[in-house]
C-alpha positions as CSV (number, residue, x, y, z in Angstrom):
1,X,96.1,31.4,-32.1
2,X,93.3,30.1,-34.3
3,X,92.6,27.0,-36.3
4,X,90.6,26.9,-39.5
5,X,89.3,23.5,-40.7
6,X,88.3,23.5,-44.4
7,X,85.8,20.7,-45.0
8,X,85.2,18.9,-48.3
9,X,83.4,15.9,-49.7
10,X,85.7,13.4,-51.5
11,X,84.2,14.6,-54.8
12,X,85.5,18.1,-53.9
13,X,89.0,17.0,-53.0
14,X,90.6,18.5,-56.2
15,X,89.0,21.9,-55.4
16,X,90.2,21.6,-51.7
17,X,93.7,20.8,-52.9
18,X,93.7,23.7,-55.3
19,X,92.5,26.0,-52.5
20,X,95.2,24.7,-50.2
21,X,97.9,25.4,-52.8
22,X,96.5,28.9,-53.4
23,X,96.7,29.6,-49.7
24,X,100.3,28.4,-49.6
25,X,101.2,30.6,-52.6
26,X,99.2,33.7,-51.7
27,X,98.8,33.7,-47.9
28,X,102.1,32.3,-46.6
29,X,102.8,35.4,-44.5
30,X,99.4,35.4,-42.9
31,X,99.4,31.7,-41.6
32,X,101.7,29.9,-39.2
33,X,101.0,26.4,-40.5
34,X,99.0,24.5,-43.0
35,X,98.5,20.7,-43.0
36,X,97.8,18.1,-45.7
37,X,94.3,17.1,-46.8
38,X,92.9,14.4,-44.6
39,X,90.5,12.4,-46.8
40,X,88.7,10.7,-43.9
41,X,86.9,11.5,-40.7
42,X,89.2,12.4,-37.8
43,X,88.5,13.8,-34.3
44,X,85.3,15.8,-33.9
45,X,85.1,16.6,-37.6
46,X,82.1,15.3,-39.7
47,X,83.8,15.6,-43.1
48,X,87.3,15.2,-44.5
49,X,89.3,18.4,-44.0
50,X,92.6,20.2,-43.9
51,X,93.7,22.5,-41.2
52,X,95.3,26.0,-41.1
53,X,96.8,27.8,-38.1
54,X,96.9,31.6,-37.9
55,X,97.1,34.4,-35.4
56,X,94.0,36.3,-34.2
57,X,95.5,39.3,-35.9
58,X,94.6,37.9,-39.3
59,X,91.1,39.2,-40.0
60,X,92.2,39.9,-43.5
61,X,93.0,36.2,-43.9
62,X,89.5,35.2,-42.8
63,X,88.0,37.6,-45.3
64,X,90.2,36.3,-48.0
65,X,89.4,32.7,-47.1
66,X,85.6,33.4,-47.1
67,X,85.9,34.8,-50.7
68,X,88.2,31.9,-51.9
69,X,86.5,28.9,-50.3
70,X,83.9,28.4,-53.0
71,X,81.4,25.7,-51.9
72,X,83.5,24.5,-49.0
73,X,82.5,25.1,-45.3
74,X,85.2,26.4,-42.9
75,X,85.2,26.1,-39.1
76,X,87.3,28.7,-37.3
77,X,87.9,28.4,-33.6
78,X,90.3,29.8,-31.0
79,X,93.0,27.6,-29.4
80,X,93.0,27.9,-25.6
81,X,94.0,24.4,-24.6
82,X,90.4,23.3,-23.9
83,X,89.3,21.5,-27.1
84,X,85.7,21.1,-25.9
85,X,85.3,24.8,-25.1
86,X,87.2,25.9,-28.3
87,X,84.8,23.8,-30.5
88,X,81.6,24.9,-28.7
89,X,79.0,26.9,-30.6
90,X,79.8,29.9,-28.5
91,X,83.4,30.0,-29.7
92,X,83.3,29.0,-33.3
93,X,82.8,31.0,-36.5
94,X,81.5,29.3,-39.7
95,X,82.2,30.4,-43.2
96,X,79.5,28.7,-45.3
97,X,77.3,25.9,-44.0
98,X,77.4,25.1,-40.3
99,X,78.3,21.4,-40.3
100,X,78.7,21.1,-36.5
101,X,81.3,19.0,-34.8
102,X,81.0,15.8,-32.7
103,X,81.6,17.3,-29.3
104,X,81.5,13.8,-27.7
105,X,84.9,13.0,-29.1
106,X,86.4,16.0,-27.2
107,X,85.3,15.0,-23.7
């Protein structure tokens, strides 16, 4: 299982919402869950975001998301049960700018 976190500035919220709706319409079979936009900082994330869950078999979804994300950055990480390890630089993939995460909140 993998998580993708799609980050946006508040001024980009309409674009992020439109992307989320496009994912729901076009990629429903490739994802296992998609969550509402969170317009504030939560957990280790340094920007507002929304989250997508998908299986590791979905490379085509990652490619699609990379093409569709526009100016938004996306963090993709595995889910092993160890949040600190899963969000470490050795485990994550970035689409767009690497924003980093606040690892201290995961300890």
